[in-house]
C-alpha positions in Angstrom: 43.9 121.6 119.0 40.7 121.1 117.1 38.3 121.8 120.0 40.9 124.4 122.3 39.4 127.2 119.8 36.0 127.1 118.4 36.3 125.9 115.0 35.0 129.4 113.4 37.7 131.0 115.0 40.2 128.5 113.6 38.2 129.4 110.2 39.0 133.7 110.9 42.7 132.7 111.7 43.1 131.4 108.5 41.0 134.1 107.0 43.0 136.9 108.4 46.5 135.6 107.8 45.5 136.0 103.8 44.2 139.5 104.3 44.7 141.1 100.7 43.7 138.1 99.0 40.1 137.6 97.5 40.1 133.6 98.4 42.9 131.5 100.0 43.0 127.6 99.7 42.4 125.7 103.2 41.5 122.2 104.2 38.9 120.7 106.1 41.3 118.3 107.9 41.9 116.4 104.6 39.4 117.5 102.4 40.7 120.3 100.4 38.5 123.9 100.1 38.5 127.4 98.3 37.6 130.0 101.3 36.4 133.3 99.8 36.9 136.6 101.6 35.7 138.8 99.1 32.1 140.2 99.5 32.0 141.1 95.8 33.0 137.5 95.2 30.6 136.3 97.8 27.9 137.6 95.9 29.4 136.6 92.1 28.9 132.9 93.6 25.6 132.6 95.5 23.6 134.8 93.5 25.3 136.1 89.8 26.9 132.8 89.2 24.2 130.7 91.4 23.8 128.0 88.5 27.5 126.8 88.9 27.8 127.2 92.6 24.4 125.9 93.3 24.7 122.4 95.5 25.6 121.8 98.9 28.0 119.0 100.7 25.6 116.2 101.1 25.5 113.5 103.9 23.7 110.7 105.4 24.3 108.0 102.2 22.9 105.1 105.2 19.6 103.4 104.6 18.6 104.5 107.9 18.9 108.1 106.2 15.9 108.6 103.6 14.3 110.9 105.4 17.4 113.0 106.1 18.3 113.1 102.3 14.9 114.8 101.6 15.7 117.7 103.6 15.5 121.0 101.5 19.2 122.0 102.7 20.7 118.7 101.6 19.0 118.2 97.8 20.7 119.5 94.9 19.6 119.8 91.1 16.4 120.0 90.0 15.0 118.1 93.3 15.7 121.2 95.3 14.3 123.8 92.5 11.1 121.8 93.0 11.2 121.3 96.5 11.7 124.9 97.2 9.1 126.1 94.0 6.7 124.4 96.6 7.6 125.4 99.9 8.3 128.9 99.2 4.5 129.7 98.8 4.0 128.2 102.6 6.3 131.6 103.9 5.0 134.4 102.6 4.6 137.2 104.3 0.5 136.8 104.1 0.8 133.2 105.2 3.0 134.9 108.0 0.1 136.9 109.3 -2.3 134.1 109.2 -0.1 132.0 112.0 0.4 135.3 113.8 -2.3 134.6 116.1 -0.9 131.3 117.1 2.6 132.3 117.6 1.2 135.1 120.0 -0.5 133.0 122.0 2.5 131.1 122.8 4.6 134.6 123.6 1.7 135.4 126.0 2.3 132.2 127.7 5.8 132.9 127.7 5.2 136.0 129.4 3.1 134.4 132.2 5.8 131.5 132.7 8.8 134.4 133.5 6.3 136.0 135.9 6.1 133.3 137.7 9.8 133.4 137.8 9.3 137.1 139.3 7.5 136.0 142.0 9.9 133.2 142.8 12.9 135.4 142.7 14.9 132.8 140.9 17.5 133.6 138.1 15.7 132.5 134.8 17.9 130.0 132.5 17.2 131.8 129.4 18.0 129.6 126.3 15.9 127.2 128.1 12.5 128.9 128.7 13.3 130.5 125.0 13.7 126.9 123.8 10.3 125.7 125.1 8.5 129.1 123.8 10.2 127.9 120.3 9.4 124.6 120.9 5.4 125.4 121.7 5.4 127.8 118.4 7.1 125.0 116.5 4.7 122.5 117.5 1.5 124.3 116.8 2.9 126.0 113.5 4.7 123.1 112.2 2.9 120.0 113.8 -0.2 121.1 114.8 0.3 119.8 118.1 0.1 121.3 121.7 3.1 120.9 123.5 2.9 122.9 126.6 6.3 122.5 127.4 6.5 126.3 129.0 4.8 124.9 131.6 5.9 121.4 131.6 9.3 120.6 132.2 9.2 116.9 131.7 7.3 117.3 128.2 8.3 115.0 125.6 8.6 117.1 122.7 11.1 119.6 124.3 13.1 116.7 125.5 13.7 115.0 122.3 14.6 118.7 120.6 17.1 119.1 123.3 18.5 115.9 122.8 18.5 116.5 118.9 20.8 119.4 119.4 22.8 118.5 122.1 26.2 118.6 121.5 28.1 114.4 122.3 31.1 112.5 121.7 29.0 110.5 119.5 27.8 113.5 117.4 31.6 114.9 117.1 32.9 112.1 115.8 30.2 111.9 113.3 31.1 115.8 112.4 34.7 114.5 112.2 33.9 111.6 110.0 31.5 114.2 107.7 34.4 116.4 107.4 37.3 114.0 107.0 35.8 111.2 104.6 35.1 110.5 101.5 31.2 110.1 100.4 32.2 106.6 99.5 34.2 105.8 102.9 30.7 107.2 104.5 28.7 104.8 102.7 30.9 101.9 103.1 31.0 101.8 106.6 27.6 102.7 107.1 27.2 105.5 109.3 24.5 107.1 109.8 23.0 110.5 110.8 19.5 109.6 111.7 19.3 109.7 115.6 16.9 108.5 118.0 15.5 111.6 118.9 15.1 112.8 115.1 13.4 109.3 114.9 10.8 110.4 117.1 9.6 113.7 115.2 9.5 111.7 112.1 7.4 109.6 113.6 5.3 112.4 115.0 4.8 113.9 111.6 3.7 110.5 109.8 0.8 110.0 112.4 0.1 113.8 111.9 0.0 113.4 108.2 -2.7 110.1 108.5 -4.7 112.5 110.9 -4.5 114.8 108.3 -5.5 112.7 105.3 -9.0 112.2 107.6 -10.4 115.5 107.5 -8.4 117.0 110.3 -7.5 120.7 109.1 -5.5 123.2 111.0 -4.5 125.7 108.9 -0.8 124.7 109.4 2.8 124.9 107.9 2.0 120.7 107.8 -1.8 121.3 106.0 0.1 124.1 103.5 2.4 121.7 102.3 -0.2 119.3 101.8 -2.2 121.4 100.1 0.7 121.6 97.9 1.0 118.4 97.3 -2.8 118.7 96.2 -2.7 121.2 93.8 0.5 119.7 92.4 -1.5 116.2 91.3 -4.7 118.5 90.1 -4.3 117.9 86.6 -6.7 121.1 85.8 -4.0 123.2 87.6 -2.0 125.6 85.0 1.2 126.0 87.3 4.2 123.7 86.7 4.0 120.3 88.3 6.5 118.5 90.7 5.1 115.7 92.5 6.1 115.4 96.1 6.2 111.9 98.1 5.0 111.7 101.6 8.5 111.2 102.7 9.5 114.8 101.4 6.7 116.3 103.3 8.1 114.7 106.5 11.6 115.6 105.8 10.5 119.6 105.4 8.6 119.0 108.7 11.4 117.5 110.8 13.7 120.2 109.0 11.4 123.1 110.3 12.4 121.4 114.1 15.7 120.9 113.5 17.0 124.6 111.9 14.2 126.6 114.2 14.6 125.7 117.3 18.1 125.7 118.8 18.8 128.9 116.8 16.3 130.6 117.4 15.9 130.1 121.1 19.9 130.6 121.3 19.3 133.9 119.7 16.9 135.1 121.7 18.8 134.4 124.5 22.1 135.9 123.4 19.8 139.2 122.4 18.3 139.1 126.3 22.2 138.9 127.8 23.2 141.6 125.7 20.5 144.0 126.5 20.8 143.0 130.0 24.7 144.0 129.9 23.6 147.3 128.1 20.9 148.7 130.4 20.9 151.9 128.6 19.8 150.2 125.2 17.5 148.2 127.1 15.8 151.4 128.6 16.3 152.6 124.8 14.3 150.2 123.3 11.6 149.6 126.0 10.8 153.9 125.7 10.4 152.9 121.6 8.3 150.0 122.0 6.1 151.8 124.5 5.4 154.7 122.0 3.9 151.8 119.6 0.1 151.6 120.7 -0.2 148.0 119.5 2.8 145.3 119.1 2.7 144.1 115.9 6.2 141.7 114.9 5.6 143.9 111.4 6.1 147.5 112.5 9.2 146.7 115.1 11.9 148.2 113.1 13.7 148.8 116.0 13.4 145.3 117.4 14.9 143.8 113.9 18.1 146.0 114.4 18.8 144.0 118.3 17.8 141.2 116.5 20.2 141.2 113.5 23.2 142.7 115.6 23.4 139.4 117.2 23.8 137.4 113.8 26.5 139.6 112.7 33.9 125.9 87.0 35.5 129.3 86.7 35.9 131.3 89.8 34.4 134.7 88.8 37.0 137.4 88.4 39.6 135.2 88.4 41.7 133.1 86.4 40.9 129.9 88.9 40.0 127.0 87.3 37.7 124.9 89.8 36.8 121.2 88.9 33.5 120.0 89.1 32.5 118.8 92.9 35.6 121.4 94.2 34.5 122.8 97.4 33.8 126.2 98.1 33.4 127.6 101.7 32.5 131.3 102.4 33.3 131.9 106.0 30.5 133.7 107.4 31.4 134.5 110.9 34.7 135.8 109.1 33.0 138.5 106.6 30.9 139.5 110.1 33.1 140.1 112.1 36.1 141.6 109.6 37.1 145.1 111.0 37.8 146.2 107.2 33.9 146.4 106.7 32.1 146.5 110.4 33.1 149.5 113.0 33.9 147.8 116.2 32.3 144.2 115.0 33.2 143.3 118.8 30.5 145.4 120.1 26.9 145.4 120.5 26.1 148.2 118.3 22.3 147.7 117.2 22.0 151.0 115.5 24.2 150.0 112.6 21.0 148.1 111.9 18.5 150.5 111.6 17.1 151.3 108.6 19.0 154.9 107.9 22.2 152.8 108.4 21.7 150.2 105.9 23.8 151.8 103.3 26.6 151.2 105.9 26.1 147.6 104.9 28.5 145.9 102.6 26.2 143.5 100.4 28.1 140.2 100.7 29.4 140.9 104.9 26.2 139.7 106.7 25.1 136.5 105.7 23.3 135.0 109.3 20.2 133.6 106.5 22.2 132.9 103.5 22.0 134.8 100.4 20.8 134.2 97.1 18.2 131.2 96.3 19.3 129.1 98.4 19.1 131.3 101.4 16.9 130.2 104.6 13.3 130.3 103.5 12.1 130.2 107.1 13.6 133.7 108.1 10.3 135.6 107.9 8.8 133.3 110.4 11.9 133.3 112.5 12.1 136.9 112.9 8.3 136.8 113.5 8.7 134.5 116.3 11.7 135.6 117.8 10.8 139.4 117.4 7.2 139.3 119.1 8.4 137.6 122.0 11.6 139.9 122.5 8.7 142.9 122.4 7.1 141.8 125.0 9.6 140.6 127.3 11.2 143.9 126.9 7.6 145.9 127.8 7.0 143.4 130.6 10.2 142.9 132.3 13.9 144.9 133.2 16.3 141.9 132.5 19.9 142.0 134.3 23.0 139.8 134.7 22.6 137.3 137.7 25.3 137.7 140.0 27.8 134.9 139.1 27.0 134.7 135.7 28.3 137.4 134.2 31.0 136.0 131.5 29.5 134.0 128.6 31.7 130.6 127.7 31.0 129.5 124.6 31.2 126.1 123.3 34.6 125.0 120.9 31.7 123.2 118.7 29.0 125.7 118.0 27.6 129.3 118.3 26.2 128.5 122.0 27.2 128.7 125.7 28.7 126.0 127.2 26.3 126.6 130.0 22.8 128.3 130.2 22.7 132.0 130.2 21.5 133.1 133.9 19.5 136.4 133.9 17.4 137.9 136.7 13.9 139.2 135.4 12.2 141.7 137.4 8.9 142.6 136.6 7.8 146.3 135.3 4.3 145.8 136.8 5.6 145.7 140.4 7.2 149.8 139.9 3.6 150.9 138.8 
């Protein structure tokens, strides 16, 4: 039963069975959790009363998981606040513009690879080829390494990243243990969440840091973190100090890969699939892009709407008292697909996210990057690499569904297809 339906759908079933209630108690197998249903309550928890709900669940208490424990989304308290303050300057709009040309080079390489697919007249494994593009972007922007995985199917970086994000029986068992067993038991039996692919990227970052300390500079994410470390150790600066270790920098660099690779590639593949299913929307978007003289990701509102369409103590305002450490769950998928807040939530309707329709989006019901102080710190970067590549793809190619691959089958464990998303790409240059 556990894997018969996607886990998010099981949450949604509980969510809808309790319509009319602001929250409902449930169990994640053996662990009790309070599921929040009301958008106003979500905002109170994640923004106004954040100081009472600032911590995330933690795992990875094995000695092998030292790097994992330093990742931003797993640390809590003053340590989280200090690391977040150091990382924030690396993701400003100004920093994104500095990295734009690096991303554009990889997007152009993606276009060249797709052109070769058109000449071969083969179906395109969309998720796979986008994953290779994203790997090349992360390699150059985070690690300072030229992977060229878009043209080399045997490239080790991409193979290890695929292994890192692969769904395996062992990974499922680890997830079940995380959901069911208290931390004391996890510590006692020594379950480690650090896998061989994780260790591979950890070693890569450690070696890259050594090279940077010898004077090699690229102006990428890793350089920015190292600059922040130096600034924090400079006694002459007036900014608040928060010294960070090399292990903390390594952890954030590996985190960049873990949260940015599979998610961004998957989003791009799903957007391409729905554009292929809706040729009129694909044509409209292409026409609007053609009206823009020079493609720049910071001025593509319509691409933003298409991308956003896919992501769809005392408990505040109640008399329910929560014990310290009590788990509170925000059911993102359920809120983003609730017909009480969204018209036809199961339909691909990009217009709902156009600027003139923003007033229809109820705050607290759309949370693809989280909300409040612990929202996704890399949101700007993810949008930049996805929007830039999608804009170039749509201008250069017409996408259609591959015969025999018209329907999507989703994994029961994660929001990803069981197989790749197969599409046909036709070069628009052939029509000129």
